[in-house]
C-alpha positions in Angstrom: -20.0 -21.5 -73.3 -19.6 -18.6 -75.7 -22.3 -16.6 -73.8 -20.3 -16.8 -70.6 -17.1 -15.6 -72.4 -19.0 -12.7 -73.8 -20.5 -11.8 -70.4 -17.1 -12.2 -68.7 -15.5 -10.0 -71.4 -18.2 -7.3 -70.9 -17.7 -7.3 -67.1 -13.9 -7.1 -67.5 -14.3 -4.1 -69.9 -16.6 -2.3 -67.4 -14.1 -3.0 -64.6 -11.2 -1.6 -66.7 -13.3 1.5 -67.6 -13.9 2.1 -63.9 -10.3 1.7 -63.0 -9.2 4.0 -65.9 -11.8 6.6 -64.9 -10.5 6.6 -61.3 -6.9 7.0 -62.5 -7.9 9.9 -64.8 -9.9 11.6 -62.0 -6.9 11.2 -59.7 -4.7 12.9 -62.3 -7.1 15.7 -62.9 -8.0 16.7 -59.4 -4.9 15.4 -57.6 -4.8 13.1 -54.6 -5.9 15.8 -52.1 -8.9 16.7 -54.3 -9.8 13.1 -54.7 -9.6 12.5 -50.9 -11.7 15.6 -50.2 -14.4 14.5 -52.8 -14.4 11.0 -51.3 -14.8 12.4 -47.7 -17.6 14.6 -48.8 -19.4 11.8 -50.6 -19.2 9.5 -47.5 -20.4 12.5 -45.4 -23.5 12.8 -47.6 -24.2 9.1 -47.4 -23.7 9.0 -43.6 -26.0 12.0 -43.1 -28.7 10.4 -45.3 -28.4 7.2 -43.3 -28.7 9.1 -40.0 -31.8 10.9 -41.3 -33.4 7.6 -42.4 -32.8 6.0 -39.0 -34.4 9.0 -37.3 -37.4 8.9 -39.6 -37.9 5.2 -39.0 -37.8 5.8 -35.2 -40.4 8.6 -35.5 -42.6 6.5 -37.8 -42.5 3.6 -35.3 -43.5 5.9 -32.4 -46.3 7.4 -34.5 -47.6 3.9 -35.5 -47.5 2.7 -31.8 -49.4 5.8 -30.7 -52.1 5.3 -33.4 -52.4 1.7 -32.5 -52.9 2.5 -28.9 -55.4 5.2 -29.7 -57.4 3.0 -32.1 -57.4 0.0 -29.8 -58.0 1.9 -26.5 -59.5 -0.1 -23.7 -63.2 0.6 -23.2 -64.1 1.2 -19.6 -67.5 0.2 -18.2 -70.2 -2.2 -19.3 -71.2 -2.8 -22.9 -74.4 -1.2 -24.0 -77.5 -3.4 -23.9 -79.0 -4.0 -27.3 
């Protein structure tokens, strides 16, 4: 039981630290600066997400083309051995 209390206290302390940091950042840069920073951060995340989706699509196309090339249908009769 004591372990859970310690873990809970640690999580609470981390949460309070995050809240205090956000309040301090808001005071230092102001609300407009904080909004701008937040927008820029989300813009970076969205750009990275768009790039990863595009890369996944290109990789899928490449893998399909390679599969088709590797497993191309052979035309004609098989060689006699």
